[in-house]
N, C-alpha and C positions, 0 to 999 in steps of 0.2 A: 908731592904736596901730602901731608900725613891727613889722618880721620879727621882730627878737629878742624883743620883748615877746608875740610870740605864738607863739614857740617853744615846743616840747616841755619838761618839766621832769621830771627824775627826782631825788632828793635819797635818800639812803644814807649811813649811817656805818658804816666797818667796826666799830663797836663793835654797833650795831642789827643788821647782819646775822649777827655770830657769836653774840649772843646771845638776841636774838627768833627768828631761823631755827633756830636749832639747841639751843636752850635744853632741849627734852624729846627730843631724839634718842635712839630706840632702834635700838643699836648690832645687836641681832639681830634686826632688821627686813630682809629681802631686798630689794632693788630690781625691781619686776617689769617697771618700763618701761624698763631699760636692757639691751639685747640684745647680743648677741655679733655682732662684725662682723668679717667675715675672721678676721685670725689674732689680732687685739687683745681679750685677756678684757675682758667688760663692766666698767665702774667701779661699785664700789660706793657705796652714800651716803656713809659716810665718807671714801672719795677722793673725790668731790665736794665734801663738805665741806672736805677739807684745800685742794682747787684753787678754792673759792669760785667755784662754779657751780652754777646753781639747777638743779633737778630737781622731776618732776611729784609732789606730795605733799608737797612740805615745807611747810613751815609759815610762810613768808613769802611771804604771798598777794599784799599789798599791791604788793610789788615784782614778782611775777610779773604781775600783772594791769596794772601800769604797763609793763613791756615787752610784754605782749602787746597792748597798744595801740599802742605804736609798731612792732611789726611788721605790725600791719592797717593803718596807715598807709603806711608803705612798700610793701605790698603791692596798694596800691590801684589804683596804675598798671601795667598789662599790661607785661611786657615791660622792665621798669625794675629788674633784678633785682642788680645789681652797687653795693653799696651802699660808700661810703667811710665810717670810721669816723674822724675827724679830731680834731684838738685845737690849739689856740694857742699851744699849749708844752708840751715834754714833763714827767712825772709828774701829767699829769689824768687817770689812770685809764681811758683810752682802751681798754687791751687787756682789762681787765677787763669793760667796758662790751660789747665786740666778741664776748669768747668766750659771754658769758652772753647777748645779743640772738642767736649763734648757736644757743644752747641752746635758749631759747623757739622759735623756729622748727623747731626738730627736733622739738617736742612735735607738730605737725601730720603726720598721720600720710600727708597727701598730698602731702608737699614734705620736699625734702632741703636741708642745710645746708652749706655749705663756708667755713672761715675761712681767709684767706690774709693771713700775716704779710709786712707789706712795708716795715715798721719794723725795717732791716738794722741800724741800729745801737744798737739798744735793743729785740734781740729777745726775744718773751715766750712764743709759740704753745709754740716746742720745749720751754722748759724746763716749762710746765704741764703738758705731756702726756709729758714724758720720751721728747722725741723728739731729743736732742742729736747722737744719731750719722746720722740719717736724711737722705737727700738733699731739698733743699728749692729755693727759688726760685733763688737764685744760681746754684747748680749747673746748674739747667736752662737757664737763660739766656745761661752761657757753654760749655756742653760738649752738642753737638749730639746725643751719643749717649745723652744721656738722655732718657727719652719723658716722656710727661704723667703716666703711671700710675705711675713712678718715685717722685713727690712726693708724690702724694695719699695723706695717711695716713688709714688709721682710727683712732679718737681713744678708742673704748671706750663709745662713745653712740651709739645707734640712730639712724640717718639724718644722722650729723654725721662730718664729714671735714674736715682741715685739710692746710694747705700750709706748711711752716717756713719760715724766712728762706733758710736751707740754710748748709752750712757751708765753702763755699768762700770764699776770701779773695781779693777781686779789688782791684787798683789804682785801677782806674776806679770812679766814682761815677753813670755815667750808666746804671743800672741799666735803668730803665725807657725808655728811648729805642732801648733793642734791640728789633729785629723780632721776636726769640723773644717776648718779653715779651708785646708787643701781641698776638702771635697767640694767645698762651696765655689772653690775658683775652677774648679776642673766643672763642675755641673754650669756653671754660668759660662764659660766658654765654647763648650760643647754643644749645650742644648740649641742654640741658635747660630746658624752660621752666618746670619744678616746683622749680628749684633758686636758693637764695639765698645769694647770694655777699657776705660781708663783708671789706673788706679793713683790717686794721689798718693804720692810716697812720701815718709820722713826722709831728711839728708844722707846721704850715701857714707860722709864721711863722718858722721855722728850718730847714727844709728844702726844696732845689728840686725833689727828688724829690718831694715832697708834692703841689707846684703842677703838676708832669706827669701825676701820677695824678688830678688833678681833671677832667682833659681827656677821660680814659678812664671814668670813673664814670658811673652813672646818675644816682644820689642820695647826698647828703652829709650826715650828721649830724655837728655841733661838738659837741665833749664839752670841758666846763669845769668844774674844781675849784669847788667852792660856795665863794663869798668870797674869791677869792684871785685873781682877774682882775680889772683896771681894764674898765670899759665900752669905753676907749677900745681895748684890746688887741682885745676882741669883736668891736667894730665893724671893725676892721683886717684882722682874719680873716675876716670872714663877707662884706667888700667882694670878697675873692679868690674867694668860692665863686659860679660862674655862678648866677643867682638861678633858673633853671629847676630847677636841680638840688639846690638848697638845700632838705631837708626840716625841719630845726629843732636847737635847740639842746639837750644835755642838761646838765643842771645837777648834775655828780657830787660827793657829798659821801663819797665812797669812801674817798679816799686822806687 
């Protein structure tokens, strides 16, 4: 059995997510497990439904169990908390998986989650959390006056924060070769050993920046849309990932 055959598998359709998870949703029920973070109001159940983010007490127990299993697998190795969520090509559901894996990790009261949007050409995090006007990654990289604290945003979920891709438009695409980016990732990784950091990455076969990120991360999960990619493309993408960092493939039927 090869590495691809041993990989993690997660299958979920958009229809199943909406109908099964929220078919009996009670809009009058308040969410006890979502708490106020800084100045960001806590997201309520209906808002999480709209954003397609899992939460404790939802009816999609099978999905939550699978995500928890993946979280447990990723946390087995100490000091490898910088996880890249990658894809072979765009429109693979990578952002959906990354934000929900971060949500699942925040269920653990002893850990925190940080979601970093490194998919600059196809930004998703700012849109999901209504942070389109907030400073982000690219702003930090090219403006030395911006501090790390200026770009880490509360999202309205306890123990869950994010860094958006940013609002600055740069002519250069060598974002991740910049010393400030490398220093930022190193600091985020080493400052708190109880923090899970998830990088929402651009596609491996379409972006040189994705291949730079491979060098910097500790672990990589490859997301593939169900039945839409040839085994050859998956094999080509998996060959780019260092064997010691490759934690598996998620088959995503969300899109």
